[in-house]
PQR file of N, CA, C, O and H, with PARSE charges and radii, in Angstrom:
ATOM      1  N   MET A   1       0.614  -1.136   0.005 -0.4000 1.5000
ATOM      2  CA  MET A   1       0.057  -0.016   0.223 -0.0000 2.0000
ATOM      3  C   MET A   1       0.649   1.103   0.019  0.5500 1.7000
ATOM      4  O   MET A   1       0.287   2.004  -0.737 -0.5500 1.4000
ATOM      5  N   GLY A   2       1.676   1.057   0.769 -0.4000 1.5000
ATOM      6  CA  GLY A   2       3.091   2.411   0.749 -0.0000 2.0000
ATOM      7  C   GLY A   2       3.633   2.786  -0.842  0.5500 1.7000
ATOM      8  O   GLY A   2       3.710   3.860  -1.437 -0.5500 1.4000
ATOM      9  H   GLY A   2       1.971   0.324   1.383  0.4000 1.0000
ATOM     10  N   LEU A   3       3.911   1.621  -1.170 -0.4000 1.5000
ATOM     11  CA  LEU A   3       4.392   1.756  -2.542 -0.0000 2.0000
ATOM     12  C   LEU A   3       3.348   2.359  -3.647  0.5500 1.7000
ATOM     13  O   LEU A   3       3.755   3.131  -4.515 -0.5500 1.4000
ATOM     14  H   LEU A   3       3.849   0.748  -0.687  0.4000 1.0000
ATOM     15  N   CYS A   4       1.910   1.943  -3.560 -0.4000 1.5000
ATOM     16  CA  CYS A   4       0.731   2.650  -4.403 -0.0000 2.0000
ATOM     17  C   CYS A   4       1.045   4.381  -3.711  0.5500 1.7000
ATOM     18  O   CYS A   4       1.234   5.427  -4.332 -0.5500 1.4000
ATOM     19  H   CYS A   4       1.579   1.316  -2.855  0.4000 1.0000
ATOM     20  N   THR A   5       1.019   4.232  -2.814 -0.4000 1.5000
ATOM     21  CA  THR A   5       0.879   5.540  -2.392 -0.0000 2.0000
ATOM     22  C   THR A   5       2.104   6.370  -3.209  0.5500 1.7000
ATOM     23  O   THR A   5       1.843   7.444  -3.751 -0.5500 1.4000
ATOM     24  H   THR A   5       0.865   3.382  -2.309  0.4000 1.0000
ATOM     25  N   SER A   6       3.089   5.946  -3.242 -0.4000 1.5000
ATOM     26  CA  SER A   6       4.669   6.730  -3.669 -0.0000 2.0000
ATOM     27  C   SER A   6       4.406   7.004  -5.021  0.5500 1.7000
ATOM     28  O   SER A   6       4.537   8.071  -5.621 -0.5500 1.4000
ATOM     29  H   SER A   6       3.301   5.074  -2.801  0.4000 1.0000
ATOM     30  N   VAL A   7       3.996   5.850  -5.453 -0.4000 1.5000
ATOM     31  CA  VAL A   7       3.989   5.874  -6.671 -0.0000 2.0000
ATOM     32  C   VAL A   7       2.718   7.210  -7.453  0.5500 1.7000
ATOM     33  O   VAL A   7       3.115   8.074  -8.235 -0.5500 1.4000
ATOM     34  H   VAL A   7       3.889   4.983  -4.965  0.4000 1.0000
ATOM     35  N   LEU A   8       1.335   7.091  -7.044 -0.4000 1.5000
ATOM     36  CA  LEU A   8       0.562   8.263  -6.846 -0.0000 2.0000
ATOM     37  C   LEU A   8       0.858   9.571  -6.903  0.5500 1.7000
ATOM     38  O   LEU A   8       0.635  10.455  -7.730 -0.5500 1.4000
ATOM     39  H   LEU A   8       1.012   6.390  -6.409  0.4000 1.0000
ATOM     40  N   GLU A   9       1.565   9.510  -5.560 -0.4000 1.5000
ATOM     41  CA  GLU A   9       2.073  10.960  -5.172 -0.0000 2.0000
ATOM     42  C   GLU A   9       3.092  11.039  -6.586  0.5500 1.7000
ATOM     43  O   GLU A   9       2.790  11.803  -7.502 -0.5500 1.4000
ATOM     44  H   GLU A   9       1.747   8.792  -4.889  0.4000 1.0000
ATOM     45  N   THR A  10       3.894  10.471  -6.631 -0.4000 1.5000
ATOM     46  CA  THR A  10       5.181  10.994  -8.092 -0.0000 2.0000
ATOM     47  C   THR A  10       5.011  10.818  -8.959  0.5500 1.7000
ATOM     48  O   THR A  10       5.937  11.243  -9.651 -0.5500 1.4000
ATOM     49  H   THR A  10       4.140   9.850  -5.887  0.4000 1.0000
ATOM     50  N   SER A  11       3.779  10.072  -9.873 -0.4000 1.5000
ATOM     51  CA  SER A  11       4.262   9.616 -11.129 -0.0000 2.0000
ATOM     52  C   SER A  11       3.542  10.268 -12.160  0.5500 1.7000
ATOM     53  O   SER A  11       3.898  10.287 -13.338 -0.5500 1.4000
ATOM     54  H   SER A  11       3.027   9.727  -9.311  0.4000 1.0000
ATOM     55  N   PHE A  12       2.222  10.961 -11.565 -0.4000 1.5000
ATOM     56  CA  PHE A  12       1.393  12.181 -12.358 -0.0000 2.0000
ATOM     57  C   PHE A  12       2.410  13.650 -11.992  0.5500 1.7000
ATOM     58  O   PHE A  12       2.549  14.180 -10.890 -0.5500 1.4000
ATOM     59  H   PHE A  12       1.932  10.946 -10.607  0.4000 1.0000
ATOM     60  N   THR A  13       2.924  13.992 -13.084 -0.4000 1.5000
ATOM     61  CA  THR A  13       3.792  15.355 -12.890 -0.0000 2.0000
ATOM     62  C   THR A  13       2.237  16.354 -13.216  0.5500 1.7000
ATOM     63  O   THR A  13       1.784  17.162 -12.405 -0.5500 1.4000
ATOM     64  H   THR A  13       2.812  13.561 -13.979  0.4000 1.0000
ATOM     65  N   GLU A  14       1.775  16.125 -14.237 -0.4000 1.5000
ATOM     66  CA  GLU A  14       0.395  17.316 -14.582 -0.0000 2.0000
ATOM     67  C   GLU A  14      -0.490  17.151 -13.401  0.5500 1.7000
ATOM     68  O   GLU A  14      -1.061  18.180 -13.038 -0.5500 1.4000
ATOM     69  H   GLU A  14       2.143  15.469 -14.896  0.4000 1.0000
ATOM     70  N   GLN A  15      -0.695  16.180 -12.798 -0.4000 1.5000
ATOM     71  CA  GLN A  15      -1.939  16.569 -12.052 -0.0000 2.0000
ATOM     72  C   GLN A  15      -1.185  15.778  -9.958  0.5500 1.7000
ATOM     73  O   GLN A  15      -1.744  14.780  -9.504 -0.5500 1.4000
ATOM     74  H   GLN A  15      -0.231  15.344 -13.093  0.4000 1.0000
ATOM     75  N   ASN A  16      -0.612  16.114  -9.556 -0.4000 1.5000
ATOM     76  CA  ASN A  16       0.090  15.589  -8.505 -0.0000 2.0000
ATOM     77  C   ASN A  16      -1.427  15.290  -7.479  0.5500 1.7000
ATOM     78  O   ASN A  16      -2.514  15.855  -7.361 -0.5500 1.4000
ATOM     79  H   ASN A  16      -0.158  16.925  -9.925  0.4000 1.0000
ATOM     80  N   THR A  17      -0.905  14.342  -6.999 -0.4000 1.5000
ATOM     81  CA  THR A  17      -1.907  13.521  -5.743 -0.0000 2.0000
ATOM     82  C   THR A  17      -1.508  13.513  -4.412  0.5500 1.7000
ATOM     83  O   THR A  17      -0.572  12.876  -3.926 -0.5500 1.4000
ATOM     84  H   THR A  17      -0.022  13.883  -7.095  0.4000 1.0000
ATOM     85  N   HIS A  18      -2.288  14.269  -3.853 -0.4000 1.5000
ATOM     86  CA  HIS A  18      -1.692  14.669  -2.092 -0.0000 2.0000
ATOM     87  C   HIS A  18      -1.815  13.553  -1.445  0.5500 1.7000
ATOM     88  O   HIS A  18      -2.682  12.757  -1.805 -0.5500 1.4000
ATOM     89  H   HIS A  18      -3.048  14.786  -4.248  0.4000 1.0000
ATOM     90  N   ALA A  19      -0.949  13.257  -0.327 -0.4000 1.5000
ATOM     91  CA  ALA A  19      -0.817  11.779   0.091 -0.0000 2.0000
ATOM     92  C   ALA A  19      -1.824  11.578   1.113  0.5500 1.7000
ATOM     93  O   ALA A  19      -1.998  10.506   1.693 -0.5500 1.4000
ATOM     94  H   ALA A  19      -0.245  13.904  -0.035  0.4000 1.0000
ATOM     95  N   MET A  20      -2.694  12.985   1.381 -0.4000 1.5000
ATOM     96  CA  MET A  20      -3.803  12.857   2.303 -0.0000 2.0000
ATOM     97  C   MET A  20      -5.163  12.532   1.416  0.5500 1.7000
ATOM     98  O   MET A  20      -6.146  11.927   1.843 -0.5500 1.4000
ATOM     99  H   MET A  20      -2.552  13.855   0.910  0.4000 1.0000
ATOM    100  N   GLN A  21      -5.056  12.879   0.558 -0.4000 1.5000
ATOM    101  CA  GLN A  21      -5.967  12.803  -0.675 -0.0000 2.0000
ATOM    102  C   GLN A  21      -6.555  11.111  -0.765  0.5500 1.7000
ATOM    103  O   GLN A  21      -7.745  10.794  -0.759 -0.5500 1.4000
ATOM    104  H   GLN A  21      -4.257  13.371   0.211  0.4000 1.0000
ATOM    105  N   ILE A  22      -5.166   9.986  -0.864 -0.4000 1.5000
ATOM    106  CA  ILE A  22      -5.116   9.182  -1.032 -0.0000 2.0000
ATOM    107  C   ILE A  22      -5.258   8.783   0.170  0.5500 1.7000
ATOM    108  O   ILE A  22      -6.026   7.821   0.216 -0.5500 1.4000
ATOM    109  H   ILE A  22      -4.199  10.243  -0.869  0.4000 1.0000
ATOM    110  N   LEU A  23      -5.031   8.960   0.736 -0.4000 1.5000
ATOM    111  CA  LEU A  23      -5.315   8.190   2.167 -0.0000 2.0000
ATOM    112  C   LEU A  23      -6.847   7.979   3.192  0.5500 1.7000
ATOM    113  O   LEU A  23      -7.373   7.181   3.968 -0.5500 1.4000
ATOM    114  H   LEU A  23      -4.407   9.740   0.699  0.4000 1.0000
ATOM    115  N   PHE A  24      -7.095   9.483   2.457 -0.4000 1.5000
ATOM    116  CA  PHE A  24      -8.827   9.569   2.273 -0.0000 2.0000
ATOM    117  C   PHE A  24      -9.551   8.655   1.243  0.5500 1.7000
ATOM    118  O   PHE A  24     -10.301   7.808   1.728 -0.5500 1.4000
ATOM    119  H   PHE A  24      -6.668  10.131   1.826  0.4000 1.0000
ATOM    120  N   ILE A  25      -9.475   8.688   0.366 -0.4000 1.5000
ATOM    121  CA  ILE A  25      -9.595   7.634  -0.474 -0.0000 2.0000
ATOM    122  C   ILE A  25      -9.588   6.166   0.249  0.5500 1.7000
ATOM    123  O   ILE A  25     -10.641   5.562   0.453 -0.5500 1.4000
ATOM    124  H   ILE A  25      -8.865   9.376  -0.029  0.4000 1.0000
ATOM    125  N   ARG A  26      -8.426   5.696   0.585 -0.4000 1.5000
ATOM    126  CA  ARG A  26      -8.162   4.357   0.750 -0.0000 2.0000
ATOM    127  C   ARG A  26      -8.840   3.934   2.208  0.5500 1.7000
ATOM    128  O   ARG A  26      -9.120   2.774   2.510 -0.5500 1.4000
ATOM    129  H   ARG A  26      -7.571   6.187   0.420  0.4000 1.0000
ATOM    130  N   GLN A  27      -9.050   5.088   3.047 -0.4000 1.5000
ATOM    131  CA  GLN A  27      -9.775   4.641   4.228 -0.0000 2.0000
ATOM    132  C   GLN A  27     -11.539   5.033   3.841  0.5500 1.7000
ATOM    133  O   GLN A  27     -12.303   4.703   4.749 -0.5500 1.4000
ATOM    134  H   GLN A  27      -8.824   6.030   2.801  0.4000 1.0000
ATOM    135  N   SER A  28     -11.881   5.369   3.210 -0.4000 1.5000
ATOM    136  CA  SER A  28     -13.392   5.404   2.748 -0.0000 2.0000
ATOM    137  C   SER A  28     -13.645   4.157   1.715  0.5500 1.7000
ATOM    138  O   SER A  28     -14.761   3.728   1.422 -0.5500 1.4000
ATOM    139  H   SER A  28     -11.260   5.637   2.473  0.4000 1.0000
ATOM    140  N   ALA A  29     -12.699   3.778   1.339 -0.4000 1.5000
ATOM    141  CA  ALA A  29     -13.106   2.090   0.651 -0.0000 2.0000
ATOM    142  C   ALA A  29     -13.223   1.099   1.259  0.5500 1.7000
ATOM    143  O   ALA A  29     -13.759   0.071   0.845 -0.5500 1.4000
ATOM    144  H   ALA A  29     -11.792   4.126   1.577  0.4000 1.0000
ATOM    145  N   THR A  30     -12.649   1.303   2.516 -0.4000 1.5000
ATOM    146  CA  THR A  30     -11.955   0.213   3.472 -0.0000 2.0000
ATOM    147  C   THR A  30     -13.402   0.277   5.048  0.5500 1.7000
ATOM    148  O   THR A  30     -13.730  -0.594   5.854 -0.5500 1.4000
ATOM    149  H   THR A  30     -12.213   2.138   2.852  0.4000 1.0000
ATOM    150  N   ARG A  31     -13.789   1.423   4.894 -0.4000 1.5000
ATOM    151  CA  ARG A  31     -15.493   1.845   5.498 -0.0000 2.0000
ATOM    152  C   ARG A  31     -16.249   1.187   4.971  0.5500 1.7000
ATOM    153  O   ARG A  31     -16.772   0.275   5.610 -0.5500 1.4000
ATOM    154  H   ARG A  31     -13.523   2.130   4.239  0.4000 1.0000
ATOM    155  N   VAL A  32     -16.603   1.418   3.543 -0.4000 1.5000
ATOM    156  CA  VAL A  32     -17.617   0.867   3.148 -0.0000 2.0000
ATOM    157  C   VAL A  32     -17.345  -0.870   3.021  0.5500 1.7000
ATOM    158  O   VAL A  32     -18.230  -1.688   3.269 -0.5500 1.4000
ATOM    159  H   VAL A  32     -16.178   2.159   3.024  0.4000 1.0000
ATOM    160  N   VAL A  33     -16.398  -1.120   2.728 -0.4000 1.5000
ATOM    161  CA  VAL A  33     -16.423  -2.559   2.497 -0.0000 2.0000
ATOM    162  C   VAL A  33     -16.916  -3.316   3.812  0.5500 1.7000
ATOM    163  O   VAL A  33     -17.802  -4.138   4.048 -0.5500 1.4000
ATOM    164  H   VAL A  33     -15.679  -0.455   2.527  0.4000 1.0000
ATOM    165  N   ILE A  34     -15.923  -2.655   4.570 -0.4000 1.5000
ATOM    166  CA  ILE A  34     -16.091  -3.431   6.421 -0.0000 2.0000
ATOM    167  C   ILE A  34     -17.557  -2.976   6.759  0.5500 1.7000
ATOM    168  O   ILE A  34     -18.025  -3.402   7.815 -0.5500 1.4000
ATOM    169  H   ILE A  34     -15.203  -1.988   4.379  0.4000 1.0000
ATOM    170  N   GLY A  35     -18.348  -2.137   5.957 -0.4000 1.5000
ATOM    171  CA  GLY A  35     -19.779  -1.956   6.533 -0.0000 2.0000
ATOM    172  C   GLY A  35     -20.410  -3.228   5.904  0.5500 1.7000
ATOM    173  O   GLY A  35     -21.089  -3.926   6.658 -0.5500 1.4000
ATOM    174  H   GLY A  35     -17.968  -1.791   5.100  0.4000 1.0000
ATOM    175  N   ILE A  36     -20.275  -3.583   4.699 -0.4000 1.5000
ATOM    176  CA  ILE A  36     -21.108  -4.089   4.389 -0.0000 2.0000
ATOM    177  C   ILE A  36     -20.724  -6.190   4.708  0.5500 1.7000
ATOM    178  O   ILE A  36     -21.300  -7.273   4.612 -0.5500 1.4000
ATOM    179  H   ILE A  36     -19.724  -3.016   4.087  0.4000 1.0000
ATOM    180  N   LEU A  37     -19.438  -5.626   5.092 -0.4000 1.5000
ATOM    181  CA  LEU A  37     -19.085  -7.360   6.143 -0.0000 2.0000
ATOM    182  C   LEU A  37     -20.460  -7.167   6.911  0.5500 1.7000
ATOM    183  O   LEU A  37     -21.517  -7.776   6.743 -0.5500 1.4000
ATOM    184  H   LEU A  37     -18.970  -4.746   5.170  0.4000 1.0000
ATOM    185  N   ILE A  38     -20.133  -6.092   7.850 -0.4000 1.5000
ATOM    186  CA  ILE A  38     -21.026  -6.504   9.030 -0.0000 2.0000
ATOM    187  C   ILE A  38     -22.583  -6.149   8.904  0.5500 1.7000
ATOM    188  O   ILE A  38     -23.390  -5.998   9.822 -0.5500 1.4000
ATOM    189  H   ILE A  38     -19.275  -5.598   7.986  0.4000 1.0000
ATOM    190  N   VAL A  39     -22.747  -6.077   7.816 -0.4000 1.5000
ATOM    191  CA  VAL A  39     -24.765  -6.173   7.444 -0.0000 2.0000
ATOM    192  C   VAL A  39     -24.507  -7.815   6.993  0.5500 1.7000
ATOM    193  O   VAL A  39     -25.116  -8.736   7.539 -0.5500 1.4000
ATOM    194  H   VAL A  39     -22.092  -6.200   7.070  0.4000 1.0000
ATOM    195  N   PHE A  40     -23.646  -7.986   6.063 -0.4000 1.5000
ATOM    196  CA  PHE A  40     -24.107  -9.553   5.579 -0.0000 2.0000
ATOM    197  C   PHE A  40     -23.703 -10.558   6.444  0.5500 1.7000
ATOM    198  O   PHE A  40     -24.148 -11.706   6.454 -0.5500 1.4000
ATOM    199  H   PHE A  40     -23.152  -7.239   5.620  0.4000 1.0000
ATOM    200  N   ARG A  41     -22.625  -9.978   7.362 -0.4000 1.5000
ATOM    201  CA  ARG A  41     -22.353 -11.510   8.463 -0.0000 2.0000
ATOM    202  C   ARG A  41     -23.412 -11.222   9.834  0.5500 1.7000
ATOM    203  O   ARG A  41     -23.160 -11.835  10.871 -0.5500 1.4000
ATOM    204  H   ARG A  41     -22.263  -9.046   7.354  0.4000 1.0000
ATOM    205  N   SER A  42     -24.199 -10.591   9.807 -0.4000 1.5000
ATOM    206  CA  SER A  42     -24.914  -9.802  11.249 -0.0000 2.0000
ATOM    207  C   SER A  42     -24.249  -9.689  11.913  0.5500 1.7000
ATOM    208  O   SER A  42     -24.392 -10.701  12.599 -0.5500 1.4000
ATOM    209  H   SER A  42     -24.405 -10.093   8.964  0.4000 1.0000
ATOM    210  N   VAL A  43     -23.453  -9.115  12.343 -0.4000 1.5000
ATOM    211  CA  VAL A  43     -22.596  -9.043  13.483 -0.0000 2.0000
ATOM    212  C   VAL A  43     -23.312  -8.189  14.634  0.5500 1.7000
ATOM    213  O   VAL A  43     -23.716  -7.027  14.583 -0.5500 1.4000
ATOM    214  H   VAL A  43     -23.337  -8.293  11.786  0.4000 1.0000
ATOM    215  N   GLU A  44     -23.353  -9.198  15.785 -0.4000 1.5000
ATOM    216  CA  GLU A  44     -24.591  -8.536  16.614 -0.0000 2.0000
ATOM    217  C   GLU A  44     -23.861  -7.606  17.260  0.5500 1.7000
ATOM    218  O   GLU A  44     -22.669  -7.810  17.490 -0.5500 1.4000
ATOM    219  H   GLU A  44     -23.025 -10.142  15.827  0.4000 1.0000
ATOM    220  N   HIS A  45     -24.559  -6.337  17.677 -0.4000 1.5000
ATOM    221  CA  HIS A  45     -24.258  -5.197  18.660 -0.0000 2.0000
ATOM    222  C   HIS A  45     -23.137  -4.248  17.749  0.5500 1.7000
ATOM    223  O   HIS A  45     -22.579  -3.351  18.381 -0.5500 1.4000
ATOM    224  H   HIS A  45     -25.527  -6.172  17.490  0.4000 1.0000
ATOM    225  N   ALA A  46     -22.822  -4.396  16.432 -0.4000 1.5000
ATOM    226  CA  ALA A  46     -22.417  -3.553  15.569 -0.0000 2.0000
ATOM    227  C   ALA A  46     -23.375  -2.624  14.911  0.5500 1.7000
ATOM    228  O   ALA A  46     -24.453  -2.857  14.366 -0.5500 1.4000
ATOM    229  H   ALA A  46     -23.275  -5.125  15.919  0.4000 1.0000
ATOM    230  N   PRO A  47     -22.593  -1.294  15.131 -0.5600 1.5000
ATOM    231  CA  PRO A  47     -21.101  -0.941  14.809  0.2800 2.0000
ATOM    232  C   PRO A  47     -20.574  -0.654  16.706  0.5500 1.7000
ATOM    233  O   PRO A  47     -19.398  -0.670  17.068 -0.5500 1.4000
ATOM    234  N   TRP A  48     -21.596  -0.450  17.513 -0.4000 1.5000
ATOM    235  CA  TRP A  48     -21.303   0.955  18.472 -0.0000 2.0000
ATOM    236  C   TRP A  48     -20.976  -0.156  19.720  0.5500 1.7000
ATOM    237  O   TRP A  48     -20.288   0.313  20.627 -0.5500 1.4000
ATOM    238  H   TRP A  48     -22.552  -0.437  17.220  0.4000 1.0000
ATOM    239  N   GLY A  49     -21.399  -1.601  19.870 -0.4000 1.5000
ATOM    240  CA  GLY A  49     -21.051  -2.125  20.688 -0.0000 2.0000
ATOM    241  C   GLY A  49     -22.116  -2.674  21.986  0.5500 1.7000
ATOM    242  O   GLY A  49     -22.935  -1.840  22.374 -0.5500 1.4000
ATOM    243  H   GLY A  49     -21.957  -1.982  19.133  0.4000 1.0000
ATOM    244  N   PRO A  50     -22.119  -3.440  22.362 -0.5600 1.5000
ATOM    245  CA  PRO A  50     -22.593  -3.559  23.566  0.2800 2.0000
ATOM    246  C   PRO A  50     -23.679  -2.776  24.349  0.5500 1.7000
ATOM    247  O   PRO A  50     -23.953  -3.093  25.507 -0.5500 1.4000
TER
END
């Protein structure tokens, strides 16, 4: 994942991608995937706990 961040940050000279933008997108995708898994697996007391 660190390699992908470095490549995206340095490879496109005409459109610089800031590291915080990459982190935001990555964390947003992670949140969506985890949310879907919680719903399909019927996790008890999710997401706030008992």
